[in-house]
C-alpha positions as CSV (number, residue, x, y, z in Angstrom):
1,M,-0.1,0.0,0.2
2,T,1.1,3.4,-0.9
3,V,2.3,5.6,2.0
4,I,1.2,9.3,1.8
5,R,4.0,11.6,2.8
6,G,1.7,14.6,3.3
7,I,-0.1,17.3,0.9
8,D,2.4,18.1,-1.9
9,N,0.4,21.0,-3.5
10,V,-3.1,22.3,-4.4
11,L,-3.3,23.0,-8.1
12,F,-5.3,25.7,-9.7
13,T,-5.7,26.2,-13.6
14,V,-5.6,29.6,-14.8
15,G,-6.0,31.3,-18.1
16,D,-2.9,33.4,-18.2
17,L,0.2,32.6,-16.2
18,D,1.6,36.2,-16.3
19,A,-1.8,37.6,-14.9
20,A,-2.0,34.9,-12.3
21,V,1.8,35.6,-11.1
22,E,0.7,39.4,-10.8
23,F,-2.5,38.5,-9.0
24,Y,-1.0,35.8,-6.3
25,A,2.5,37.6,-6.0
26,E,1.7,41.2,-6.3
27,R,-1.8,41.5,-4.9
28,L,-2.0,38.6,-2.4
29,G,1.8,39.0,-1.5
30,L,2.5,35.2,-1.7
31,P,6.1,34.8,-2.5
32,V,7.0,32.9,-5.8
33,A,8.7,29.6,-5.0
34,F,9.3,28.9,-8.6
35,R,8.2,29.8,-12.3
36,R,8.6,27.7,-15.2
37,D,7.2,29.3,-18.2
38,E,8.1,26.3,-20.6
39,S,5.7,24.2,-18.5
40,G,3.2,26.8,-17.7
41,V,3.4,26.7,-14.1
42,A,4.3,28.7,-11.0
43,L,4.5,27.5,-7.4
44,F,3.6,30.1,-4.5
45,R,4.8,29.6,-0.9
46,L,2.1,29.2,1.8
47,G,4.0,29.4,5.0
48,D,7.8,28.2,5.3
49,E,7.3,25.0,3.3
50,T,4.9,22.8,1.2
51,P,2.1,22.5,0.6
52,G,2.0,25.5,-1.7
53,L,-0.2,26.8,-4.4
54,L,0.6,25.7,-7.8
55,V,-1.0,27.3,-10.8
56,R,-0.9,25.9,-14.2
57,R,-1.9,27.6,-17.5
58,T,-5.1,26.0,-19.0
59,G,-3.6,25.4,-22.2
60,E,-1.0,23.5,-20.8
61,E,-3.7,20.9,-19.3
62,P,-2.5,17.3,-20.3
63,R,-6.3,16.1,-19.5
64,N,-9.8,17.6,-20.0
65,V,-10.3,18.2,-16.3
66,T,-10.2,21.5,-14.6
67,G,-10.6,23.0,-11.1
68,P,-8.8,22.7,-8.0
69,R,-6.7,19.4,-7.1
70,L,-5.0,18.0,-4.2
71,W,-1.8,16.6,-4.8
72,L,-0.5,14.1,-2.3
73,E,3.5,13.6,-2.1
74,V,4.3,9.9,-2.4
75,A,7.7,7.9,-3.1
76,D,7.0,6.9,-6.6
77,A,4.1,8.2,-8.6
78,R,4.4,5.5,-11.2
79,A,4.5,2.5,-8.9
80,T,1.4,4.3,-7.2
81,A,-0.3,4.6,-10.5
82,D,0.0,0.5,-10.9
83,E,-1.2,0.1,-7.3
84,L,-4.4,2.1,-8.1
85,T,-4.9,0.6,-11.2
86,E,-4.6,-2.9,-9.5
87,A,-7.3,-1.4,-6.9
88,G,-9.9,-0.8,-9.7
89,V,-9.3,2.9,-9.6
90,T,-9.5,4.4,-13.0
91,L,-6.4,6.9,-14.0
92,L,-7.4,10.2,-15.7
93,A,-4.1,9.7,-17.6
94,E,-0.9,7.8,-17.5
95,P,1.6,9.2,-15.2
96,F,3.3,12.4,-16.7
97,P,6.4,14.1,-15.8
98,V,6.4,17.4,-13.7
99,A,9.3,19.7,-12.8
100,M,10.8,17.4,-10.2
101,G,9.5,14.0,-10.8
102,W,6.2,12.0,-11.9
103,T,2.5,12.8,-11.2
104,V,-0.5,10.5,-11.7
105,E,-3.9,12.0,-11.3
106,I,-7.4,10.3,-10.4
107,A,-10.8,11.5,-9.8
108,D,-13.1,10.4,-6.9
109,P,-16.9,9.3,-7.8
110,W,-17.8,13.1,-7.4
111,G,-15.0,14.4,-10.0
112,N,-12.6,15.8,-7.2
113,V,-9.4,15.3,-8.6
114,L,-6.3,13.6,-6.5
115,G,-2.8,13.6,-7.7
116,F,0.1,11.6,-6.2
117,T,3.5,13.2,-7.1
118,D,7.0,12.1,-6.5
119,Y,10.5,14.2,-6.4
120,T,12.3,11.5,-7.9
121,E,14.3,14.0,-10.1
122,K,15.1,16.6,-7.5
123,A,18.0,18.4,-8.3
């Protein structure tokens, strides 16, 4: 069984990354932890460590799912995907690479999206 290490990030989709950075950083005062224009994402710190607020440009969505997501940190997202599949859970898509590792997402019966992400490629 996969061990949940804690909440990784909460993900919001946005229509414009520049406008999102201006809103969250300049208007709300959230520090930018990182921004990756090539991936269409930016992470804002919520306190001293994770979880953070991750925003992703909607044009970068790998799946046709929008809205907030709860991402949980695991040791190996691809292994977790296998475990979820074996347990009869439908993946929204195959595991996909993110800035520091891999993520796989599922939806609960009500459409709430949960992501399981790892940091296997942490620099």
